[in-house]
NUKEVEX-872073 format. One line per field, with one value per atom (N, C-alpha, C): x, y, z; residue in one letter; residue number from 1. Coordinates in Angstrom, 3 decimals. Example, Ala and Ser with C-alpha at 12.3 -4.5 7.8 and 13.67 -1.06 7.14 Angstrom:
// residues 2
u: (13.190 | 12.300 | 13.200 | 12.850 | 13.670 | 12.900)
v: (-5.690 | -4.500 | -3.300 | -2.250 | -1.060 | 0.030)
w: (7.800 | 7.800 | 7.800 | 7.080 | 7.140 | 7.870)
residu: (A | A | A | S | S | S)
num: (1 | 1 | 1 | 2 | 2 | 2)
//
This chain:
// residues 77
u: (189.908 | 190.298 | 190.801 | 190.409 | 190.867 | 192.365 | 193.004 | 194.444 | 194.671 | 195.478 | 195.822 | 197.190 | 197.324 | 198.604 | 198.955 | 200.247 | 200.736 | 200.308 | 199.836 | 199.410 | 197.913 | 197.224 | 195.774 | 195.104 | 193.959 | 193.193 | 191.873 | 191.506 | 190.300 | 189.445 | 188.144 | 187.215 | 186.720 | 186.878 | 186.392 | 184.875 | 184.218 | 182.754 | 182.235 | 183.089 | 182.693 | 182.974 | 183.276 | 183.405 | 184.711 | 185.775 | 187.087 | 187.986 | 188.875 | 189.751 | 191.155 | 191.746 | 193.067 | 193.865 | 195.192 | 196.090 | 196.966 | 197.096 | 197.953 | 199.406 | 200.203 | 201.609 | 202.560 | 202.084 | 202.941 | 202.109 | 202.652 | 202.122 | 203.238 | 202.919 | 203.945 | 203.537 | 204.404 | 204.116 | 204.317 | 203.526 | 203.617 | 204.902 | 205.660 | 206.932 | 206.718 | 205.558 | 205.263 | 204.707 | 204.130 | 203.536 | 203.724 | 204.780 | 205.132 | 204.069 | 203.146 | 202.051 | 200.932 | 200.960 | 199.923 | 200.303 | 199.529 | 199.794 | 199.120 | 199.838 | 199.396 | 199.338 | 198.270 | 198.138 | 198.526 | 199.422 | 199.841 | 199.248 | 198.449 | 197.747 | 197.730 | 197.580 | 197.681 | 196.341 | 195.918 | 194.697 | 194.917 | 193.953 | 194.029 | 193.145 | 193.139 | 192.333 | 192.980 | 192.553 | 193.038 | 192.140 | 192.733 | 191.960 | 192.604 | 192.079 | 192.648 | 194.090 | 194.505 | 195.860 | 196.772 | 196.244 | 197.008 | 196.723 | 197.126 | 196.913 | 197.856 | 197.343 | 198.189 | 198.587 | 197.800 | 198.104 | 198.252 | 199.249 | 199.511 | 198.790 | 198.142 | 197.398 | 197.804 | 197.574 | 197.785 | 196.552 | 196.356 | 195.232 | 195.593 | 195.158 | 195.439 | 194.766 | 195.367 | 194.795 | 193.386 | 193.206 | 191.886 | 190.848 | 191.209 | 190.295 | 190.067 | 191.136 | 191.029 | 190.052 | 190.126 | 189.261 | 187.918 | 187.705 | 186.514 | 185.209 | 184.152 | 182.786 | 182.199 | 181.506 | 180.799 | 179.310 | 178.572 | 177.120 | 176.586 | 175.895 | 175.334 | 173.859 | 173.022 | 171.567 | 171.107 | 171.703 | 171.327 | 171.909 | 172.678 | 173.280 | 174.768 | 175.261 | 176.679 | 177.421 | 178.482 | 179.277 | 180.762 | 181.575 | 183.023 | 183.515 | 184.441 | 185.022 | 185.738 | 186.515 | 187.208 | 186.858 | 186.548 | 186.198 | 187.202 | 187.742 | 188.710 | 188.068 | 188.735 | 188.222 | 189.178 | 190.461 | 191.435 | 192.522 | 192.722 | 193.686 | 195.050)
v: (42.807 | 41.417 | 40.833 | 39.607 | 38.930 | 38.666 | 38.636 | 38.369 | 36.898 | 36.235 | 34.833 | 34.781 | 33.939 | 33.791 | 32.313 | 32.036 | 30.673 | 30.206 | 28.967 | 28.376 | 28.463 | 29.343 | 29.438 | 28.179 | 27.859 | 26.695 | 27.171 | 26.527 | 26.890 | 25.661 | 25.883 | 24.816 | 25.131 | 24.177 | 24.280 | 24.143 | 24.687 | 24.621 | 23.186 | 22.234 | 20.818 | 20.142 | 20.950 | 20.497 | 19.783 | 20.021 | 19.453 | 20.573 | 20.240 | 21.239 | 21.216 | 22.419 | 22.605 | 23.596 | 23.484 | 24.421 | 25.106 | 26.420 | 27.183 | 26.889 | 26.457 | 26.166 | 27.147 | 27.873 | 28.871 | 29.762 | 30.925 | 31.834 | 31.992 | 31.868 | 31.850 | 32.750 | 32.792 | 33.518 | 32.550 | 32.722 | 31.891 | 32.233 | 31.231 | 31.477 | 32.063 | 31.867 | 32.426 | 33.845 | 34.185 | 35.514 | 35.890 | 36.609 | 36.945 | 37.786 | 38.366 | 39.124 | 38.211 | 36.953 | 35.985 | 35.335 | 35.610 | 35.027 | 33.662 | 32.734 | 31.346 | 30.970 | 30.276 | 29.744 | 28.271 | 27.860 | 26.461 | 25.951 | 24.892 | 24.425 | 22.905 | 22.406 | 20.971 | 20.458 | 19.321 | 18.669 | 18.114 | 18.329 | 17.814 | 16.585 | 15.766 | 14.549 | 13.552 | 12.319 | 11.269 | 11.228 | 10.986 | 10.904 | 9.864 | 9.753 | 8.826 | 9.190 | 10.428 | 10.893 | 10.774 | 10.304 | 10.166 | 11.294 | 11.098 | 12.121 | 13.297 | 14.495 | 15.681 | 16.080 | 15.676 | 16.044 | 17.560 | 18.001 | 19.427 | 19.872 | 21.049 | 21.620 | 23.070 | 23.583 | 25.004 | 25.555 | 26.839 | 27.526 | 29.006 | 29.717 | 31.150 | 31.806 | 32.880 | 33.612 | 34.076 | 34.563 | 35.036 | 33.918 | 32.733 | 31.593 | 31.139 | 31.091 | 30.668 | 31.561 | 32.860 | 33.824 | 34.013 | 33.263 | 33.442 | 33.041 | 33.427 | 33.137 | 32.104 | 31.119 | 30.099 | 30.353 | 30.026 | 30.093 | 28.670 | 28.284 | 26.942 | 27.076 | 26.519 | 26.598 | 28.040 | 28.965 | 30.367 | 31.123 | 30.436 | 31.075 | 31.287 | 32.495 | 32.802 | 32.499 | 31.692 | 31.306 | 31.437 | 31.577 | 31.621 | 30.223 | 30.152 | 28.850 | 28.241 | 29.072 | 28.661 | 29.641 | 29.112 | 29.952 | 29.700 | 30.784 | 30.685 | 30.008 | 28.971 | 28.301 | 28.442 | 28.730 | 28.890 | 29.845 | 30.885 | 31.916 | 31.545)
w: (38.046 | 37.838 | 39.159 | 39.442 | 40.655 | 40.574 | 41.735 | 41.794 | 42.134 | 41.342 | 41.548 | 42.218 | 43.259 | 43.958 | 44.092 | 44.019 | 44.226 | 45.613 | 45.695 | 46.963 | 47.206 | 46.488 | 46.667 | 46.134 | 46.722 | 46.276 | 45.683 | 44.581 | 43.843 | 43.588 | 43.473 | 43.080 | 41.674 | 40.782 | 39.409 | 39.423 | 38.426 | 38.393 | 38.305 | 37.949 | 37.931 | 39.268 | 40.299 | 41.691 | 42.042 | 41.318 | 41.646 | 42.159 | 43.099 | 43.714 | 43.107 | 43.052 | 42.459 | 43.291 | 43.208 | 43.881 | 42.834 | 42.951 | 42.044 | 42.416 | 41.439 | 41.732 | 41.056 | 40.047 | 39.389 | 38.488 | 38.235 | 37.217 | 36.200 | 34.927 | 33.891 | 32.729 | 31.736 | 30.496 | 29.331 | 28.311 | 27.117 | 26.357 | 25.949 | 25.252 | 23.855 | 23.274 | 21.953 | 22.041 | 23.200 | 23.407 | 24.871 | 25.166 | 26.553 | 27.247 | 26.498 | 27.107 | 27.603 | 27.179 | 27.562 | 28.891 | 29.935 | 31.255 | 31.356 | 31.989 | 32.117 | 33.595 | 33.980 | 35.335 | 35.279 | 36.169 | 36.278 | 37.584 | 37.496 | 38.690 | 38.760 | 39.991 | 40.277 | 40.786 | 40.248 | 40.715 | 42.120 | 42.987 | 44.359 | 44.514 | 43.480 | 43.474 | 42.512 | 42.612 | 41.724 | 40.493 | 39.341 | 38.102 | 37.192 | 36.004 | 35.027 | 34.667 | 34.981 | 34.696 | 35.907 | 37.037 | 38.270 | 39.239 | 40.493 | 41.516 | 41.278 | 41.450 | 41.356 | 39.947 | 38.960 | 37.567 | 37.440 | 36.690 | 36.469 | 35.192 | 35.285 | 34.162 | 33.959 | 32.760 | 32.480 | 31.780 | 31.972 | 31.345 | 31.308 | 30.299 | 30.279 | 31.480 | 31.958 | 33.084 | 32.749 | 31.542 | 31.112 | 31.197 | 30.743 | 30.787 | 32.229 | 33.026 | 34.424 | 35.180 | 34.935 | 35.623 | 34.921 | 33.860 | 33.039 | 33.706 | 33.042 | 33.477 | 32.523 | 33.081 | 32.303 | 32.444 | 31.406 | 31.504 | 31.447 | 32.517 | 32.616 | 32.961 | 32.109 | 32.296 | 32.512 | 31.769 | 31.849 | 33.028 | 33.871 | 35.042 | 34.793 | 35.081 | 34.908 | 36.206 | 36.076 | 37.244 | 36.911 | 37.956 | 37.768 | 37.396 | 36.438 | 36.067 | 37.277 | 37.996 | 39.212 | 40.315 | 41.495 | 42.643 | 43.765 | 44.324 | 45.415 | 46.622 | 47.159 | 48.361 | 49.536 | 49.264 | 50.343 | 49.888 | 50.682 | 50.318 | 50.737)
residu: (X | X | X | X | X | X | X | X | X | X | X | X | X | X | X | X | X | X | X | X | X | X | X | X | X | X | X | X | X | X | X | X | X | X | X | X | X | X | X | X | X | X | X | X | X | X | X | X | X | X | X | X | X | X | X | X | X | X | X | X | X | X | X | X | X | X | X | X | X | X | X | X | X | X | X | X | X | X | X | X | X | X | X | X | X | X | X | X | X | X | X | X | X | X | X | X | X | X | X | X | X | X | X | X | X | X | X | X | X | X | X | X | X | X | X | X | X | X | X | X | X | X | X | X | X | X | X | X | X | X | X | X | X | X | X | X | X | X | X | X | X | X | X | X | X | X | X | X | X | X | X | X | X | X | X | X | X | X | X | X | X | X | X | X | X | X | X | X | X | X | X | X | X | X | X | X | X | X | X | X | X | X | X | X | X | X | X | X | X | X | X | X | X | X | X | X | X | X | X | X | X | X | X | X | X | X | X | X | X | X | X | X | X | X | X | X | X | X | X | X | X | X | X | X | X | X | X | X | X | X | X)
num: (1 | 1 | 1 | 2 | 2 | 2 | 3 | 3 | 3 | 4 | 4 | 4 | 5 | 5 | 5 | 6 | 6 | 6 | 7 | 7 | 7 | 8 | 8 | 8 | 9 | 9 | 9 | 10 | 10 | 10 | 11 | 11 | 11 | 12 | 12 | 12 | 13 | 13 | 13 | 14 | 14 | 14 | 15 | 15 | 15 | 16 | 16 | 16 | 17 | 17 | 17 | 18 | 18 | 18 | 19 | 19 | 19 | 20 | 20 | 20 | 21 | 21 | 21 | 22 | 22 | 22 | 23 | 23 | 23 | 24 | 24 | 24 | 25 | 25 | 25 | 26 | 26 | 26 | 27 | 27 | 27 | 28 | 28 | 28 | 29 | 29 | 29 | 30 | 30 | 30 | 31 | 31 | 31 | 32 | 32 | 32 | 33 | 33 | 33 | 34 | 34 | 34 | 35 | 35 | 35 | 36 | 36 | 36 | 37 | 37 | 37 | 38 | 38 | 38 | 39 | 39 | 39 | 40 | 40 | 40 | 41 | 41 | 41 | 42 | 42 | 42 | 43 | 43 | 43 | 44 | 44 | 44 | 45 | 45 | 45 | 46 | 46 | 46 | 47 | 47 | 47 | 48 | 48 | 48 | 49 | 49 | 49 | 50 | 50 | 50 | 51 | 51 | 51 | 52 | 52 | 52 | 53 | 53 | 53 | 54 | 54 | 54 | 55 | 55 | 55 | 56 | 56 | 56 | 57 | 57 | 57 | 58 | 58 | 58 | 59 | 59 | 59 | 60 | 60 | 60 | 61 | 61 | 61 | 62 | 62 | 62 | 63 | 63 | 63 | 64 | 64 | 64 | 65 | 65 | 65 | 66 | 66 | 66 | 67 | 67 | 67 | 68 | 68 | 68 | 69 | 69 | 69 | 70 | 70 | 70 | 71 | 71 | 71 | 72 | 72 | 72 | 73 | 73 | 73 | 74 | 74 | 74 | 75 | 75 | 75 | 76 | 76 | 76 | 77 | 77 | 77)
//
């Protein structure tokens, strides 16, 4: 499994960039790791919108047009 670190920058498969700002645990299930990340672009929610996603989902693989790709790809360590 890839290692996620605070400060790393990732590109989402939809071509938007994000920065990891924290790694957390779900309050309902402490075994569930959560990635907290910030959008590095302006959107309908404003610049720098904060998002969360489970670590498993963040590191997940998407299948698009029969091709398997990483949901998020590291662009800056």
